[in-house]
C-alpha positions, 0 to 999 in steps of 0.5 A: 703721663702727659694730660691730653689737651681735651682733658684740660678743658674739663679740669679747668672748669672743675677746678674753677667750680670747686674753688668757688664753693670750697667755703660752703662745700661741707655745709651744702653736702650735709644739707643737700643729702639730709645729713646722710653723707656722713653715713655714706662715707663711714660705710665706704671706709668700712669696705676698705679693709683698713686696720689700726696702723694702716696707710690709706689714700683718698683721691680728690680729697677735697675738704678732707672728710673722707680722709678723716673717716679713714683716720678714725680707722687707722688711728693715731699710729696710722697714716692717711694721705689726701690728694687734690688739685684744687688749692682752695679745697685743700686749704679748707681741708687743712682747716677741718683736719687741724680741729681734730685729733688726727692732724698728725695722721693726715697729710693733704697734698696737691696732685692730679687724680689721673697721674698720682704722685706716688710709687706703685704698691704704696697704700693699703687702700685708695678711696674716691668720694663724689669725684669720679663724675668730675675727672676727665677719664674715669678708667685712667683714674681707677687704673691709677688708684689700683697702681698705687695700692698694694696687692690685696688692697682695695679700691673704693669709690663713693659716688652718686648713682641712678636709682631704679625704684619706680616712684622713688626714682621720679621724686628723687630726680625732681628734687635733684634736678629742680630743687638742688640747684635752687638750694645751691644757689642760695648757699653759694650765691651763684647757680653754676656749681649746683646746676653742674651737679645734676648735669654731671650725673646725667652723663655719668655711667650707670653703676653697672658700667662703673663695676665693669670698668673696675673689672676691665682695669684688672680689679678682682671681685668688683661689686657695688652697694646701693645706699639710700634707695640707690641714690649713691653707690659704693664700688669696691675692687681688690688689687690682685 
């Protein structure tokens, strides 16, 4: 698949952004989420249907944290592949994985989420964490994830969401829109990357719409879970 020209502009921006923050990405994720990011990833992987000895894929794998959660489930006899288009994030991911018992289980490769470099019906599941906001075409990305998963396998997305609870919603948006960019600037020395974060959520579809996209591409039993007051959502669909 050729990537349309209008998509390349966003891809170039996102690539440059994550190249700049790769060295602090994991630390700031933990700080900005009040250490809840680890629980969110564990919960998401628990929806994947993975078993010991299984074969998982993580799309837009970044620094490898989601792939590591999959590896904990498939164990030393299983295999996990992570794919990302940002070389700096992949380099940091390889550093992270090299320090774990799963260095021979996980392979990180370069690739594009909208044109995954894998055959049809390859993996037991495909996950994507905090990256649907960053791809140029959400539908195409989910369609590609479904393509490479075996029939009966799961497609799972962990992503920022739009909380509904009055009171909590207003407090959260104040933190997210005002304080997150400030903390991010202190962490990486520039304001751009963590000003992009609230802006990307502002234009991102509501979790109901993401569920509907899962259904539209052909995934069955599409549903989602809202975690931590609805500030993140885990979407799950099954390939028929």
